N, C-alpha and C positions, 0 to 999 in steps of 0.2 A: 679672640679669647683673651681674658685678662691674665695678667701674671699671677702665679699661685705660690704657695709656700715651697713648692718644688723648685721654683726659680730663686728663692730667697729665704729669709727667716722672718718669723712672726715677731712683732714688736708693737710698741705704742709710741704715738707722736703727739705733740701738742700743737694744736691748730688755733687759728683765729679767723674770723670773718671780716674782710675789709670791704669798703665801699667800691674801690676801684678794681681790685683783683678777685674779690669773692673769697672762697676758702683757700687758705695758704698755711703752710707750716709756720708756726710762730717763731721758732728758733733754729738757727743754722750755726755750723761751726765756722772756724776762721777761713775755710776753703769754700764756704757757700753751700756745703752739704747739709740737708735738713737733719736735725738731730732726732734720733729714735732711742727709746728706752726699752730694755729687755722685759720690764714688767709695768703694769699699770701703776702700781704703787710708786715706783721710781719716778714716773712722770708726774704723779700727784705731789710727791715731795718736792720736785723742781718748781711746781707752781706755788706751793706753800712757801718755799724759801724766797721766791720772788716777792710774794705778798708780805712776808716778814720784812724784807729789805725796804719795800715801799712804805710800810708802816713806820719803820725806823726813820725814814726820810721825812715822814709827816711829823713825827715827834721832834725832829731837829728843825722843823719849820721850812723844809725844802720842797714839800709837796702839799697839795690840798688833800683833805681827808677823803673826799669822794674819789679822787684819782688813786689814792693809796690803798683804799679798802675794797676795790672792785677789780676783778679780772674777767676779761672777755675770752680768755683762753679756755680751751676744752681739749679732751683727750679722745683720740680715735685709735682703734686697732689698725695696724698697717702691716704690709709685707715690705721688707727692706730687700731690694734687689742687689745683686752683686756690685753694681756701680754706685750704690748709695741712694738711688731713687726710691721714693716711697710710693706705695700703691695702696689706696684705700679699698674698702670692701666693695665699693661701687665702681672700681676700676680707674679712678682718677690717679694720675701719675704727677709726682712732684720731684723734680731733679735739682741739680745744683743751681743755686741762685747767683746770677751775675748782676752785680749792682751797677 
């Protein structure tokens, strides 16, 4: 049985698809815990702020336009378990990342 909201809290997380690892949370905190947002809008704002930063880097000549204007990140609803692990609707679990 998959973890449910009874085991944690509903939230939204930003994910990306990688060649090697497949679906993964895009952002983690300094302890390696995947970051979750209370609302979908807060996650959208985080992506927008990242894009703004990348566009500013393009204007400053630090990035190519194609790299600055595109994001492969997307938002999924998740359940955040008490230990910080994210659980997607299809039951995939994403815990602390150890680099």
